[in-house]
C-alpha positions in Angstrom: 51.8 -91.5 88.3 49.2 -88.9 87.4 49.7 -86.0 85.0 49.6 -83.6 88.0 52.4 -85.5 89.7 54.6 -85.1 86.5 54.1 -81.4 86.4 56.4 -79.1 88.4 54.6 -77.5 91.3 54.3 -73.7 91.3 56.6 -73.6 94.4 59.9 -72.0 95.2 62.4 -73.9 97.5 65.1 -72.2 99.6 68.0 -74.5 100.6 70.6 -72.7 102.9 73.9 -74.4 102.8 77.6 -74.3 103.8 79.8 -77.4 103.0 76.9 -79.8 102.6 78.2 -82.0 99.8 77.5 -85.1 101.8 73.8 -84.3 102.1 72.8 -81.9 99.3 72.3 -84.4 96.4 69.6 -86.4 98.2 67.9 -83.2 99.5 67.6 -81.7 96.0 66.3 -84.9 94.6 63.5 -84.9 97.2 62.3 -81.4 96.1 62.8 -81.8 92.4 59.0 -81.6 92.0 59.2 -77.8 92.7 59.5 -75.4 89.7 62.2 -73.2 91.4 65.0 -74.4 93.7 67.5 -71.8 95.0 70.6 -72.9 97.0 71.9 -70.1 99.1 75.6 -70.9 99.8 78.2 -69.3 102.0 81.4 -69.9 100.0 81.5 -73.7 100.4 84.8 -75.4 99.7 83.7 -79.1 99.6 82.0 -79.2 96.2 78.5 -78.1 97.4 78.2 -75.5 94.7 79.1 -78.0 91.9 76.5 -80.5 93.2 73.8 -77.8 93.2 74.7 -76.6 89.7 74.8 -80.2 88.3 71.3 -80.7 89.7 70.0 -77.7 87.7 69.4 -75.4 90.7 70.2 -71.7 91.0 73.1 -71.0 93.3 73.3 -67.6 95.2 76.2 -66.7 97.3 75.6 -64.9 100.7 78.3 -63.0 102.4 77.4 -62.1 106.0 78.5 -58.8 107.4 77.9 -59.8 111.0 74.6 -57.9 111.3 70.9 -58.6 110.5 69.6 -60.1 108.3 71.1 -63.5 108.5 71.0 -65.9 105.5 67.4 -67.1 105.4 65.8 -63.7 106.1 68.2 -62.1 103.6 67.1 -64.6 100.9 63.4 -64.1 101.8 63.7 -60.3 101.6 66.1 -59.9 98.6 65.7 -62.8 96.2 63.1 -62.3 93.4 61.1 -65.4 94.0 59.2 -66.8 91.1 56.3 -68.1 93.1 54.2 -66.9 96.0 54.8 -70.0 98.1 58.2 -70.9 99.4 59.4 -74.1 101.1 62.5 -73.9 103.3 64.5 -77.1 103.7 67.9 -77.9 105.1 70.4 -80.1 103.3 70.0 -82.9 105.8 66.2 -83.0 105.4 64.1 -84.9 102.8 60.5 -84.4 101.4 58.8 -87.8 101.0 56.4 -88.6 98.2 53.5 -88.5 100.6 54.5 -85.1 101.8 55.0 -83.9 98.3 51.3 -84.7 97.5 50.2 -82.8 100.6 52.3 -79.8 99.6 50.9 -79.8 96.1 47.4 -79.6 97.5 48.3 -77.1 100.2 49.7 -74.4 97.9 46.5 -74.5 95.9 44.5 -73.2 98.8 43.6 -69.5 99.3 42.4 -69.7 102.9 45.7 -70.4 104.5 49.0 -68.6 104.5 51.4 -71.2 105.9 51.8 -74.8 107.0 53.7 -76.5 109.7 55.8 -79.6 108.6 56.4 -82.5 111.0 60.1 -83.6 111.2 61.0 -87.2 112.0 64.5 -87.7 113.3 66.7 -90.6 112.2 69.0 -91.6 115.1 71.1 -94.7 115.7 69.8 -96.4 112.6 66.1 -95.9 113.3 63.3 -93.4 113.6 62.6 -91.5 116.8 58.9 -91.7 117.3 58.6 -90.3 120.9 61.0 -88.6 123.3 59.3 -85.2 122.6 61.1 -85.2 119.3 58.2 -86.5 117.3 56.0 -84.8 116.4 58.3 -81.9 115.8 56.5 -79.0 114.1 58.3 -76.3 112.1 56.7 -73.7 109.9 58.5 -74.2 106.6 55.9 -73.7 103.9 54.4 -70.3 103.6 53.7 -67.3 101.4 57.1 -65.7 101.3 56.0 -62.1 101.8 54.2 -63.0 105.0 56.9 -64.9 106.9 60.2 -63.9 108.5 62.5 -65.6 111.1 62.5 -64.0 114.5 65.4 -61.8 115.3 67.5 -62.9 118.3 70.3 -60.4 119.1 73.3 -61.9 121.0 76.9 -60.8 121.6 79.1 -62.1 118.9 78.1 -65.0 116.7 78.0 -67.5 119.6 78.6 -70.3 117.2 75.4 -69.5 115.3 77.3 -68.3 112.2 75.5 -66.6 109.3 72.3 -68.7 109.3 69.2 -68.9 111.4 69.4 -72.3 113.0 67.3 -72.1 116.2 65.0 -69.2 115.3 61.4 -69.8 114.1 59.3 -68.2 111.4 56.8 -65.5 112.5 53.9 -65.6 110.1 51.5 -62.7 109.5 48.6 -65.0 108.6 46.8 -68.2 109.3 48.7 -71.6 109.5 47.7 -75.2 109.5 49.5 -78.5 109.7 50.5 -81.2 107.1 50.4 -84.7 108.4 53.0 -86.6 106.3 56.4 -86.3 108.1 59.6 -84.8 106.7 62.7 -86.9 107.2 65.6 -85.4 109.1 69.1 -86.9 109.1 70.8 -84.4 111.4 72.7 -86.8 113.6 74.4 -89.6 111.6 76.5 -90.5 114.7 76.9 -89.6 118.4 79.9 -87.5 117.7 77.9 -85.3 115.4 75.1 -84.9 118.0 77.6 -83.9 120.7 79.4 -81.4 118.4 76.2 -79.7 117.2 74.7 -79.6 120.7 77.8 -78.2 122.2 77.5 -75.3 119.7 73.7 -75.1 120.4 74.4 -74.8 124.1 76.7 -71.8 123.5 74.0 -70.1 121.4 71.3 -70.8 123.9 73.3 -69.4 126.8 74.1 -66.3 124.8 70.5 -65.9 123.6 68.6 -66.9 126.8 67.6 -63.3 127.7 66.3 -62.6 124.2 64.4 -65.9 123.9 62.5 -65.3 127.2 61.8 -61.6 126.9 58.3 -60.4 126.4 57.5 -61.2 122.7 57.0 -58.4 120.2 56.8 -58.3 116.5 60.2 -59.9 116.0 60.1 -62.7 118.6 58.2 -65.9 119.1 55.7 -65.8 122.0 56.2 -68.0 125.0 52.7 -69.1 126.0 51.0 -72.4 127.1 48.0 -71.6 124.9 49.7 -71.1 121.6 51.2 -73.3 118.9 53.4 -76.3 119.7 56.5 -74.1 119.3 55.1 -71.4 121.5 54.3 -74.0 124.2 57.8 -75.4 123.9 59.3 -71.9 124.3 57.0 -71.4 127.4 58.2 -74.7 128.9 61.8 -73.6 128.5 61.0 -70.3 130.2 59.3 -72.1 133.0 62.2 -74.4 133.6 64.8 -71.7 133.4 65.3 -71.4 137.1 64.2 -74.9 138.1 66.7 -77.0 140.2 68.2 -80.2 138.9 67.4 -79.3 135.4 69.4 -82.0 133.7 67.6 -84.7 135.7 64.2 -83.1 135.0 65.1 -82.9 131.3 65.8 -86.6 131.2 62.6 -87.5 133.1 60.5 -85.2 130.9 61.8 -86.8 127.7 62.1 -90.4 128.8 59.0 -90.7 131.0 56.5 -87.9 130.2 57.3 -88.0 126.5 57.6 -91.8 126.5 61.1 -92.0 125.2 61.3 -95.5 126.7 59.0 -96.6 123.8 61.9 -95.9 121.4 64.0 -98.6 123.1 67.8 -98.3 123.3 67.9 -95.3 120.9 65.3 -93.5 123.1 67.4 -94.2 126.2 70.6 -92.8 124.5 68.8 -89.7 123.1 67.2 -88.8 126.4 70.5 -89.2 128.2 72.2 -87.0 125.6 69.4 -84.4 126.0 70.1 -84.3 129.8 73.8 -83.8 129.1 72.8 -81.0 126.7 70.8 -79.4 129.5 73.7 -79.6 131.9 76.1 -78.0 129.3 73.5 -75.2 128.7 73.2 -74.5 132.4 77.0 -74.2 133.0 77.5 -72.2 129.9 74.8 -69.8 130.9 76.6 -69.3 134.3 79.9 -68.9 132.5 78.6 -66.4 129.9 78.7 -63.2 132.0 82.4 -63.8 132.8 83.2 -64.5 129.1 81.3 -61.3 128.0 83.2 -59.2 130.6 86.6 -60.7 129.5 85.8 -60.0 125.8 84.7 -56.5 126.6 87.9 -55.8 128.6 90.1 -57.1 125.8 
């Protein structure tokens, strides 16, 4: 190991958590190369705070008042970050040694303001390498003064809680891509996938109008000529009124995105994504009635 590898990188890490005791220890170990690690907690009750403290990280408590900003934007705006560059990582994600080397080099550049990281999903005891889930680009490394998560205003919390889960970073600057993937252990079993995507479908139904509005300063653009995330947002907008959306979603992921190359786990994932699309469709149709009922009550 070189002398540079032994030194802490001049980097701040933001880890938003709530009851993440099962994941947090391995996450923090993967970013231990950073000089500053800040865990932003939401009153966890499962030992999350104790794990973070034992790892030598700083723990900050966030109490949401139901309004903007949510947890990540609040931390970006209010915490006195020690370094210019910040890396945002969830507790179920891991930075590999290869990606660490790329990050060390990236934050030494002065001609770029942010970097997209490529997440690789672990699913059914193996990596997903196709299905439209890999590559999966997310802007997670950037100069903290230049990036904020888009604001999506919806009625109620819609199962989204106090943290930005589906929103993306809007960067006031130039971004590039790092090649080494980041590991993502979001779905340890099928039950977890179904539980999370049931909540995601509720959020998507409530936020659909906001996500497909004309983009401004606080929303990601939907365009076929932009970044991978902007193209994905455009495809969602294009498919919004398409018939047979669950079937089309399966065919898109399994055939067009070559999910069949991931074997059995690709087949299962693509079927689950079709189910997710179906749930999103019916929840979108149900949402106006729920909103009217809540307003009347």
